[in-house]
PDB file of the backbone (N, CA, C, O) and the ligand in Angstrom, with CONECT records:
HET     ZN  A 101       1
ATOM      1  N   MET A   1      98.162 159.311  54.200  1.00  0.00           N
ATOM      2  CA  MET A   1      99.409 160.000  53.851  1.00  0.00           C
ATOM      3  C   MET A   1     100.212 160.241  55.120  1.00  0.00           C
ATOM      4  O   MET A   1      99.664 160.632  56.151  1.00  0.00           O
ATOM      5  N   ILE A   2     101.479 160.009  55.037  1.00  0.00           N
ATOM      6  CA  ILE A   2     102.365 160.217  56.179  1.00  0.00           C
ATOM      7  C   ILE A   2     102.640 161.706  56.326  1.00  0.00           C
ATOM      8  O   ILE A   2     102.967 162.393  55.358  1.00  0.00           O
ATOM      9  N   ASP A   3     102.502 162.181  57.530  1.00  0.00           N
ATOM     10  CA  ASP A   3     102.728 163.598  57.808  1.00  0.00           C
ATOM     11  C   ASP A   3     104.196 163.804  58.178  1.00  0.00           C
ATOM     12  O   ASP A   3     104.602 163.478  59.294  1.00  0.00           O
ATOM     13  N   LEU A   4     104.998 164.343  57.249  1.00  0.00           N
ATOM     14  CA  LEU A   4     106.415 164.597  57.506  1.00  0.00           C
ATOM     15  C   LEU A   4     106.632 166.083  57.731  1.00  0.00           C
ATOM     16  O   LEU A   4     106.366 166.914  56.862  1.00  0.00           O
ATOM     17  N   ARG A   5     107.105 166.380  58.884  1.00  0.00           N
ATOM     18  CA  ARG A   5     107.372 167.776  59.204  1.00  0.00           C
ATOM     19  C   ARG A   5     108.807 168.116  58.824  1.00  0.00           C
ATOM     20  O   ARG A   5     109.647 167.231  58.660  1.00  0.00           O
ATOM     21  N   PHE A   6     109.070 169.388  58.689  1.00  0.00           N
ATOM     22  CA  PHE A   6     110.407 169.838  58.297  1.00  0.00           C
ATOM     23  C   PHE A   6     111.463 169.398  59.300  1.00  0.00           C
ATOM     24  O   PHE A   6     112.564 169.018  58.901  1.00  0.00           O
ATOM     25  N   GLU A   7     111.161 169.438  60.576  1.00  0.00           N
ATOM     26  CA  GLU A   7     112.126 169.052  61.610  1.00  0.00           C
ATOM     27  C   GLU A   7     112.495 167.574  61.505  1.00  0.00           C
ATOM     28  O   GLU A   7     113.654 167.200  61.686  1.00  0.00           O
ATOM     29  N   THR A   8     111.508 166.748  61.212  1.00  0.00           N
ATOM     30  CA  THR A   8     111.755 165.311  61.069  1.00  0.00           C
ATOM     31  C   THR A   8     112.662 165.042  59.867  1.00  0.00           C
ATOM     32  O   THR A   8     113.612 164.267  59.968  1.00  0.00           O
ATOM     33  N   LEU A   9     112.372 165.678  58.735  1.00  0.00           N
ATOM     34  CA  LEU A   9     113.214 165.497  57.543  1.00  0.00           C
ATOM     35  C   LEU A   9     114.620 166.036  57.766  1.00  0.00           C
ATOM     36  O   LEU A   9     115.595 165.410  57.351  1.00  0.00           O
ATOM     37  N   ALA A  10     114.737 167.193  58.420  1.00  0.00           N
ATOM     38  CA  ALA A  10     116.062 167.764  58.685  1.00  0.00           C
ATOM     39  C   ALA A  10     116.864 166.851  59.595  1.00  0.00           C
ATOM     40  O   ALA A  10     118.054 166.637  59.363  1.00  0.00           O
ATOM     41  N   LEU A  11     116.234 166.315  60.622  1.00  0.00           N
ATOM     42  CA  LEU A  11     116.915 165.384  61.528  1.00  0.00           C
ATOM     43  C   LEU A  11     117.371 164.136  60.774  1.00  0.00           C
ATOM     44  O   LEU A  11     118.477 163.641  60.992  1.00  0.00           O
ATOM     45  N   PHE A  12     116.514 163.635  59.889  1.00  0.00           N
ATOM     46  CA  PHE A  12     116.862 162.456  59.101  1.00  0.00           C
ATOM     47  C   PHE A  12     118.083 162.731  58.213  1.00  0.00           C
ATOM     48  O   PHE A  12     119.010 161.922  58.174  1.00  0.00           O
ATOM     49  N   TRP A  13     118.089 163.849  57.511  1.00  0.00           N
ATOM     50  CA  TRP A  13     119.187 164.151  56.598  1.00  0.00           C
ATOM     51  C   TRP A  13     120.485 164.445  57.348  1.00  0.00           C
ATOM     52  O   TRP A  13     121.559 164.042  56.900  1.00  0.00           O
ATOM     53  N   VAL A  14     120.403 165.135  58.470  1.00  0.00           N
ATOM     54  CA  VAL A  14     121.610 165.404  59.269  1.00  0.00           C
ATOM     55  C   VAL A  14     122.158 164.096  59.831  1.00  0.00           C
ATOM     56  O   VAL A  14     123.369 163.879  59.818  1.00  0.00           O
ATOM     57  N   SER A  15     121.286 163.229  60.322  1.00  0.00           N
ATOM     58  CA  SER A  15     121.725 161.933  60.856  1.00  0.00           C
ATOM     59  C   SER A  15     122.354 161.084  59.759  1.00  0.00           C
ATOM     60  O   SER A  15     123.387 160.451  59.979  1.00  0.00           O
ATOM     61  N   THR A  16     121.747 161.067  58.595  1.00  0.00           N
ATOM     62  CA  THR A  16     122.300 160.309  57.468  1.00  0.00           C
ATOM     63  C   THR A  16     123.678 160.854  57.078  1.00  0.00           C
ATOM     64  O   THR A  16     124.596 160.082  56.804  1.00  0.00           O
ATOM     65  N   GLY A  17     123.821 162.174  57.054  1.00  0.00           N
ATOM     66  CA  GLY A  17     125.122 162.773  56.730  1.00  0.00           C
ATOM     67  C   GLY A  17     126.185 162.414  57.743  1.00  0.00           C
ATOM     68  O   GLY A  17     127.326 162.136  57.372  1.00  0.00           O
ATOM     69  N   ILE A  18     125.834 162.414  59.011  1.00  0.00           N
ATOM     70  CA  ILE A  18     126.802 162.054  60.050  1.00  0.00           C
ATOM     71  C   ILE A  18     127.211 160.594  59.914  1.00  0.00           C
ATOM     72  O   ILE A  18     128.388 160.265  60.058  1.00  0.00           O
ATOM     73  N   VAL A  19     126.256 159.723  59.642  1.00  0.00           N
ATOM     74  CA  VAL A  19     126.575 158.295  59.481  1.00  0.00           C
ATOM     75  C   VAL A  19     127.492 158.091  58.274  1.00  0.00           C
ATOM     76  O   VAL A  19     128.452 157.325  58.346  1.00  0.00           O
ATOM     77  N   VAL A  20     127.203 158.766  57.182  1.00  0.00           N
ATOM     78  CA  VAL A  20     128.050 158.649  55.986  1.00  0.00           C
ATOM     79  C   VAL A  20     129.465 159.152  56.281  1.00  0.00           C
ATOM     80  O   VAL A  20     130.443 158.529  55.868  1.00  0.00           O
ATOM     81  N   LEU A  21     129.576 160.264  56.987  1.00  0.00           N
ATOM     82  CA  LEU A  21     130.908 160.787  57.339  1.00  0.00           C
ATOM     83  C   LEU A  21     131.659 159.827  58.254  1.00  0.00           C
ATOM     84  O   LEU A  21     132.869 159.659  58.099  1.00  0.00           O
ATOM     85  N   LEU A  22     130.979 159.200  59.196  1.00  0.00           N
ATOM     86  CA  LEU A  22     131.633 158.233  60.077  1.00  0.00           C
ATOM     87  C   LEU A  22     132.116 157.008  59.305  1.00  0.00           C
ATOM     88  O   LEU A  22     133.201 156.489  59.568  1.00  0.00           O
ATOM     89  N   ILE A  23     131.306 156.550  58.351  1.00  0.00           N
ATOM     90  CA  ILE A  23     131.712 155.397  57.540  1.00  0.00           C
ATOM     91  C   ILE A  23     132.941 155.755  56.697  1.00  0.00           C
ATOM     92  O   ILE A  23     133.891 154.977  56.615  1.00  0.00           O
ATOM     93  N   LEU A  24     132.916 156.937  56.073  1.00  0.00           N
ATOM     94  CA  LEU A  24     134.075 157.360  55.272  1.00  0.00           C
ATOM     95  C   LEU A  24     135.309 157.539  56.152  1.00  0.00           C
ATOM     96  O   LEU A  24     136.407 157.160  55.744  1.00  0.00           O
ATOM     97  N   TRP A  25     135.158 158.104  57.341  1.00  0.00           N
ATOM     98  CA  TRP A  25     136.274 158.296  58.251  1.00  0.00           C
ATOM     99  C   TRP A  25     136.888 156.949  58.627  1.00  0.00           C
ATOM    100  O   TRP A  25     138.109 156.792  58.611  1.00  0.00           O
ATOM    101  N   TYR A  26     136.035 155.975  58.966  1.00  0.00           N
ATOM    102  CA  TYR A  26     136.524 154.650  59.337  1.00  0.00           C
ATOM    103  C   TYR A  26     137.242 153.999  58.157  1.00  0.00           C
ATOM    104  O   TYR A  26     138.312 153.415  58.329  1.00  0.00           O
ATOM    105  N   TYR A  27     136.660 154.097  56.954  1.00  0.00           N
ATOM    106  CA  TYR A  27     137.253 153.465  55.777  1.00  0.00           C
ATOM    107  C   TYR A  27     138.631 154.042  55.469  1.00  0.00           C
ATOM    108  O   TYR A  27     139.579 153.288  55.253  1.00  0.00           O
ATOM    109  N   TYR A  28     138.755 155.375  55.444  1.00  0.00           N
ATOM    110  CA  TYR A  28     140.046 155.991  55.096  1.00  0.00           C
ATOM    111  C   TYR A  28     141.062 155.835  56.215  1.00  0.00           C
ATOM    112  O   TYR A  28     142.259 155.739  55.942  1.00  0.00           O
ATOM    113  N   ASP A  29     140.620 155.808  57.469  1.00  0.00           N
ATOM    114  CA  ASP A  29     141.535 155.564  58.577  1.00  0.00           C
ATOM    115  C   ASP A  29     142.098 154.153  58.510  1.00  0.00           C
ATOM    116  O   ASP A  29     143.293 153.950  58.726  1.00  0.00           O
ATOM    117  N   LYS A  30     141.250 153.179  58.213  1.00  0.00           N
ATOM    118  CA  LYS A  30     141.712 151.797  58.093  1.00  0.00           C
ATOM    119  C   LYS A  30     142.655 151.647  56.905  1.00  0.00           C
ATOM    120  O   LYS A  30     143.662 150.945  56.992  1.00  0.00           O
ATOM    121  N   ARG A  31     142.335 152.300  55.806  1.00  0.00           N
ATOM    122  CA  ARG A  31     143.199 152.237  54.625  1.00  0.00           C
ATOM    123  C   ARG A  31     144.574 152.833  54.927  1.00  0.00           C
ATOM    124  O   ARG A  31     145.596 152.282  54.518  1.00  0.00           O
ATOM    125  N   GLN A  32     144.597 153.963  55.647  1.00  0.00           N
ATOM    126  CA  GLN A  32     145.863 154.601  56.002  1.00  0.00           C
ATOM    127  C   GLN A  32     146.680 153.708  56.947  1.00  0.00           C
ATOM    128  O   GLN A  32     147.895 153.587  56.787  1.00  0.00           O
ATOM    129  N   ARG A  33     146.016 153.084  57.929  1.00  0.00           N
ATOM    130  CA  ARG A  33     146.722 152.189  58.854  1.00  0.00           C
ATOM    131  C   ARG A  33     147.305 150.992  58.112  1.00  0.00           C
ATOM    132  O   ARG A  33     148.440 150.599  58.382  1.00  0.00           O
ATOM    133  N   ASP A  34     146.550 150.402  57.177  1.00  0.00           N
ATOM    134  CA  ASP A  34     147.051 149.263  56.405  1.00  0.00           C
ATOM    135  C   ASP A  34     148.248 149.673  55.556  1.00  0.00           C
ATOM    136  O   ASP A  34     149.216 148.922  55.436  1.00  0.00           O
ATOM    137  N   PHE A  35     148.181 150.876  54.962  1.00  0.00           N
ATOM    138  CA  PHE A  35     149.295 151.370  54.143  1.00  0.00           C
ATOM    139  C   PHE A  35     150.543 151.572  55.001  1.00  0.00           C
ATOM    140  O   PHE A  35     151.640 151.179  54.603  1.00  0.00           O
ATOM    141  N   MET A  36     150.381 152.181  56.174  1.00  0.00           N
ATOM    142  CA  MET A  36     151.522 152.434  57.057  1.00  0.00           C
ATOM    143  C   MET A  36     152.118 151.122  57.567  1.00  0.00           C
ATOM    144  O   MET A  36     153.336 151.008  57.700  1.00  0.00           O
ATOM    145  N   ARG A  37     151.273 150.135  57.851  1.00  0.00           N
ATOM    146  CA  ARG A  37     151.753 148.831  58.299  1.00  0.00           C
ATOM    147  C   ARG A  37     152.579 148.160  57.197  1.00  0.00           C
ATOM    148  O   ARG A  37     153.615 147.556  57.476  1.00  0.00           O
ATOM    149  N   ALA A  38     152.122 148.267  55.950  1.00  0.00           N
ATOM    150  CA  ALA A  38     152.862 147.677  54.827  1.00  0.00           C
ATOM    151  C   ALA A  38     154.197 148.399  54.629  1.00  0.00           C
ATOM    152  O   ALA A  38     155.202 147.766  54.305  1.00  0.00           O
ATOM    153  N   GLU A  39     154.209 149.727  54.824  1.00  0.00           N
ATOM    154  CA  GLU A  39     155.457 150.486  54.695  1.00  0.00           C
ATOM    155  C   GLU A  39     156.452 150.103  55.780  1.00  0.00           C
ATOM    156  O   GLU A  39     157.654 150.030  55.523  1.00  0.00           O
ATOM    157  N   GLN A  40     155.961 149.858  56.986  1.00  0.00           N
ATOM    158  CA  GLN A  40     156.848 149.511  58.089  1.00  0.00           C
ATOM    159  C   GLN A  40     157.448 148.125  57.919  1.00  0.00           C
ATOM    160  O   GLN A  40     158.513 147.841  58.468  1.00  0.00           O
ATOM    161  N   MET A  41     156.777 147.256  57.161  1.00  0.00           N
ATOM    162  CA  MET A  41     157.267 145.900  56.970  1.00  0.00           C
ATOM    163  C   MET A  41     158.410 145.846  55.958  1.00  0.00           C
ATOM    164  O   MET A  41     159.054 144.806  55.819  1.00  0.00           O
ATOM    165  N   GLN A  42     158.675 146.941  55.252  1.00  0.00           N
ATOM    166  CA  GLN A  42     159.735 146.934  54.258  1.00  0.00           C
ATOM    167  C   GLN A  42     161.102 147.091  54.921  1.00  0.00           C
ATOM    168  O   GLN A  42     161.241 147.722  55.969  1.00  0.00           O
ATOM    169  N   THR A  43     162.095 146.502  54.281  1.00  0.00           N
ATOM    170  CA  THR A  43     163.470 146.635  54.722  1.00  0.00           C
ATOM    171  C   THR A  43     164.221 147.483  53.698  1.00  0.00           C
ATOM    172  O   THR A  43     164.129 147.237  52.496  1.00  0.00           O
ATOM    173  N   VAL A  44     164.958 148.473  54.171  1.00  0.00           N
ATOM    174  CA  VAL A  44     165.652 149.400  53.282  1.00  0.00           C
ATOM    175  C   VAL A  44     167.109 148.947  53.116  1.00  0.00           C
ATOM    176  O   VAL A  44     167.781 148.582  54.081  1.00  0.00           O
ATOM    177  N   PHE A  45     167.569 148.983  51.871  1.00  0.00           N
ATOM    178  CA  PHE A  45     168.945 148.625  51.543  1.00  0.00           C
ATOM    179  C   PHE A  45     169.614 149.775  50.805  1.00  0.00           C
ATOM    180  O   PHE A  45     168.956 150.523  50.082  1.00  0.00           O
ATOM    181  N   HIS A  46     170.922 149.913  50.989  1.00  0.00           N
ATOM    182  CA  HIS A  46     171.705 150.904  50.274  1.00  0.00           C
ATOM    183  C   HIS A  46     172.849 150.180  49.585  1.00  0.00           C
ATOM    184  O   HIS A  46     173.680 149.554  50.243  1.00  0.00           O
ATOM    185  N   CYS A  47     172.891 150.264  48.280  1.00  0.00           N
ATOM    186  CA  CYS A  47     173.937 149.567  47.521  1.00  0.00           C
ATOM    187  C   CYS A  47     175.250 150.338  47.666  1.00  0.00           C
ATOM    188  O   CYS A  47     175.329 151.524  47.345  1.00  0.00           O
ATOM    189  N   ILE A  48     176.273 149.643  48.153  1.00  0.00           N
ATOM    190  CA  ILE A  48     177.563 150.314  48.334  1.00  0.00           C
ATOM    191  C   ILE A  48     178.341 150.397  47.016  1.00  0.00           C
ATOM    192  O   ILE A  48     179.355 151.091  46.935  1.00  0.00           O
ATOM    193  N   LYS A  49     177.873 149.699  45.997  1.00  0.00           N
ATOM    194  CA  LYS A  49     178.546 149.723  44.705  1.00  0.00           C
ATOM    195  C   LYS A  49     178.027 150.838  43.798  1.00  0.00           C
ATOM    196  O   LYS A  49     178.818 151.571  43.204  1.00  0.00           O
ATOM    197  N   CYS A  50     176.698 150.971  43.687  1.00  0.00           N
ATOM    198  CA  CYS A  50     176.127 151.966  42.760  1.00  0.00           C
ATOM    199  C   CYS A  50     175.338 153.060  43.484  1.00  0.00           C
ATOM    200  O   CYS A  50     174.754 153.923  42.829  1.00  0.00           O
ATOM    201  N   LYS A  51     175.307 153.043  44.795  1.00  0.00           N
ATOM    202  CA  LYS A  51     174.651 154.057  45.637  1.00  0.00           C
ATOM    203  C   LYS A  51     173.125 154.074  45.503  1.00  0.00           C
ATOM    204  O   LYS A  51     172.480 155.048  45.889  1.00  0.00           O
ATOM    205  N   HIS A  52     172.553 153.006  44.962  1.00  0.00           N
ATOM    206  CA  HIS A  52     171.109 152.921  44.789  1.00  0.00           C
ATOM    207  C   HIS A  52     170.456 152.552  46.120  1.00  0.00           C
ATOM    208  O   HIS A  52     170.938 151.662  46.820  1.00  0.00           O
ATOM    209  N   ILE A  53     169.366 153.228  46.474  1.00  0.00           N
ATOM    210  CA  ILE A  53     168.611 152.917  47.685  1.00  0.00           C
ATOM    211  C   ILE A  53     167.319 152.241  47.257  1.00  0.00           C
ATOM    212  O   ILE A  53     166.587 152.763  46.416  1.00  0.00           O
ATOM    213  N   TYR A  54     167.042 151.085  47.836  1.00  0.00           N
ATOM    214  CA  TYR A  54     165.846 150.350  47.454  1.00  0.00           C
ATOM    215  C   TYR A  54     165.284 149.643  48.675  1.00  0.00           C
ATOM    216  O   TYR A  54     165.967 149.488  49.687  1.00  0.00           O
ATOM    217  N   ALA A  55     164.028 149.213  48.570  1.00  0.00           N
ATOM    218  CA  ALA A  55     163.344 148.541  49.677  1.00  0.00           C
ATOM    219  C   ALA A  55     162.735 147.242  49.181  1.00  0.00           C
ATOM    220  O   ALA A  55     162.248 147.148  48.054  1.00  0.00           O
ATOM    221  N   GLU A  56     162.777 146.251  50.047  1.00  0.00           N
ATOM    222  CA  GLU A  56     162.180 144.948  49.744  1.00  0.00           C
ATOM    223  C   GLU A  56     161.248 144.562  50.880  1.00  0.00           C
ATOM    224  O   GLU A  56     161.546 144.795  52.051  1.00  0.00           O
ATOM    225  N   LYS A  57     160.120 143.972  50.523  1.00  0.00           N
ATOM    226  CA  LYS A  57     159.148 143.600  51.543  1.00  0.00           C
ATOM    227  C   LYS A  57     159.514 142.311  52.261  1.00  0.00           C
ATOM    228  O   LYS A  57     159.260 142.181  53.458  1.00  0.00           O
ATOM    229  N   THR A  58     160.103 141.362  51.556  1.00  0.00           N
ATOM    230  CA  THR A  58     160.326 140.056  52.159  1.00  0.00           C
ATOM    231  C   THR A  58     161.775 139.816  52.544  1.00  0.00           C
ATOM    232  O   THR A  58     162.064 138.836  53.231  1.00  0.00           O
ATOM    233  N   ALA A  59     162.682 140.660  52.133  1.00  0.00           N
ATOM    234  CA  ALA A  59     164.103 140.414  52.368  1.00  0.00           C
ATOM    235  C   ALA A  59     164.464 140.617  53.842  1.00  0.00           C
ATOM    236  O   ALA A  59     163.962 141.521  54.509  1.00  0.00           O
ATOM    237  N   VAL A  60     165.337 139.758  54.315  1.00  0.00           N
ATOM    238  CA  VAL A  60     165.823 139.879  55.687  1.00  0.00           C
ATOM    239  C   VAL A  60     167.342 139.786  55.631  1.00  0.00           C
ATOM    240  O   VAL A  60     167.883 138.821  55.091  1.00  0.00           O
ATOM    241  N   GLY A  61     168.034 140.776  56.182  1.00  0.00           N
ATOM    242  CA  GLY A  61     169.493 140.719  56.277  1.00  0.00           C
ATOM    243  C   GLY A  61     170.208 141.176  55.030  1.00  0.00           C
ATOM    244  O   GLY A  61     170.826 142.241  55.028  1.00  0.00           O
ATOM    245  N   ARG A  62     170.137 140.387  53.957  1.00  0.00           N
ATOM    246  CA  ARG A  62     170.869 140.708  52.740  1.00  0.00           C
ATOM    247  C   ARG A  62     169.931 140.611  51.535  1.00  0.00           C
ATOM    248  O   ARG A  62     169.006 139.799  51.509  1.00  0.00           O
ATOM    249  N   CYS A  63     170.197 141.472  50.527  1.00  0.00           N
ATOM    250  CA  CYS A  63     169.347 141.474  49.326  1.00  0.00           C
ATOM    251  C   CYS A  63     170.178 141.951  48.139  1.00  0.00           C
ATOM    252  O   CYS A  63     171.080 142.774  48.291  1.00  0.00           O
ATOM    253  N   VAL A  64     169.868 141.429  46.968  1.00  0.00           N
ATOM    254  CA  VAL A  64     170.586 141.777  45.745  1.00  0.00           C
ATOM    255  C   VAL A  64     170.032 143.085  45.193  1.00  0.00           C
ATOM    256  O   VAL A  64     168.817 143.268  45.114  1.00  0.00           O
ATOM    257  N   CYS A  65     170.934 143.997  44.810  1.00  0.00           N
ATOM    258  CA  CYS A  65     170.546 145.289  44.244  1.00  0.00           C
ATOM    259  C   CYS A  65     169.861 145.064  42.893  1.00  0.00           C
ATOM    260  O   CYS A  65     170.407 144.353  42.048  1.00  0.00           O
ATOM    261  N   PRO A  66     168.679 145.651  42.667  1.00  0.00           N
ATOM    262  CA  PRO A  66     167.990 145.460  41.391  1.00  0.00           C
ATOM    263  C   PRO A  66     168.667 146.196  40.237  1.00  0.00           C
ATOM    264  O   PRO A  66     168.378 145.909  39.076  1.00  0.00           O
ATOM    265  N   LYS A  67     169.557 147.134  40.530  1.00  0.00           N
ATOM    266  CA  LYS A  67     170.212 147.923  39.488  1.00  0.00           C
ATOM    267  C   LYS A  67     171.498 147.275  38.993  1.00  0.00           C
ATOM    268  O   LYS A  67     171.719 147.177  37.786  1.00  0.00           O
ATOM    269  N   CYS A  68     172.360 146.825  39.928  1.00  0.00           N
ATOM    270  CA  CYS A  68     173.665 146.298  39.520  1.00  0.00           C
ATOM    271  C   CYS A  68     173.886 144.844  39.920  1.00  0.00           C
ATOM    272  O   CYS A  68     174.842 144.227  39.452  1.00  0.00           O
ATOM    273  N   GLY A  69     173.043 144.287  40.759  1.00  0.00           N
ATOM    274  CA  GLY A  69     173.182 142.881  41.119  1.00  0.00           C
ATOM    275  C   GLY A  69     174.104 142.612  42.290  1.00  0.00           C
ATOM    276  O   GLY A  69     174.336 141.451  42.626  1.00  0.00           O
ATOM    277  N   PHE A  70     174.634 143.636  42.917  1.00  0.00           N
ATOM    278  CA  PHE A  70     175.525 143.469  44.061  1.00  0.00           C
ATOM    279  C   PHE A  70     174.692 143.151  45.305  1.00  0.00           C
ATOM    280  O   PHE A  70     173.637 143.746  45.528  1.00  0.00           O
ATOM    281  N   GLU A  71     175.183 142.202  46.112  1.00  0.00           N
ATOM    282  CA  GLU A  71     174.434 141.821  47.306  1.00  0.00           C
ATOM    283  C   GLU A  71     174.792 142.735  48.455  1.00  0.00           C
ATOM    284  O   GLU A  71     175.962 142.839  48.823  1.00  0.00           O
ATOM    285  N   ASN A  72     173.791 143.405  49.034  1.00  0.00           N
ATOM    286  CA  ASN A  72     174.007 144.382  50.107  1.00  0.00           C
ATOM    287  C   ASN A  72     173.354 143.911  51.390  1.00  0.00           C
ATOM    288  O   ASN A  72     172.441 143.085  51.394  1.00  0.00           O
ATOM    289  N   SER A  73     173.859 144.466  52.475  1.00  0.00           N
ATOM    290  CA  SER A  73     173.225 144.173  53.759  1.00  0.00           C
ATOM    291  C   SER A  73     172.223 145.273  54.094  1.00  0.00           C
ATOM    292  O   SER A  73     172.202 146.329  53.462  1.00  0.00           O
ATOM    293  N   GLN A  74     171.403 145.007  55.089  1.00  0.00           N
ATOM    294  CA  GLN A  74     170.330 145.927  55.472  1.00  0.00           C
ATOM    295  C   GLN A  74     170.880 147.254  55.955  1.00  0.00           C
ATOM    296  O   GLN A  74     171.899 147.303  56.643  1.00  0.00           O
ATOM    297  N   LEU A  75     170.195 148.339  55.587  1.00  0.00           N
ATOM    298  CA  LEU A  75     170.600 149.664  56.023  1.00  0.00           C
ATOM    299  C   LEU A  75     170.277 149.831  57.500  1.00  0.00           C
ATOM    300  O   LEU A  75     169.146 149.585  57.919  1.00  0.00           O
ATOM    301  N   GLN A  76     171.248 150.242  58.282  1.00  0.00           N
ATOM    302  CA  GLN A  76     171.077 150.393  59.726  1.00  0.00           C
ATOM    303  C   GLN A  76     170.925 151.886  60.061  1.00  0.00           C
ATOM    304  O   GLN A  76     171.669 152.723  59.550  1.00  0.00           O
ATOM    305  N   PHE A  77     169.972 152.200  60.907  1.00  0.00           N
ATOM    306  CA  PHE A  77     169.763 153.572  61.347  1.00  0.00           C
ATOM    307  C   PHE A  77     170.202 153.726  62.780  1.00  0.00           C
ATOM    308  O   PHE A  77     170.107 154.817  63.341  1.00  0.00           O
TER     309      PHE A  77
HETATM  310 ZN    ZN A 101     173.680 148.491  43.092  1.00  0.00          ZN2+
END
């Protein structure tokens, strides 16, 4: 029979908890970075005809408003 002392089991469970927390931290940090990168890749447009604000991921320069169909240029900040 294996002799397991309380200190050994406590060390095992604390170490396992720390490893699980590190894995979760890495996973959610990577997910947040991927989300922010996707948000930064969007281009924002403001329709001068209907005042609708919309974003497109692939559009560069000019894009058609999804609400009224008017072609707008990129919103400049
Ligand atoms: Zn519009």
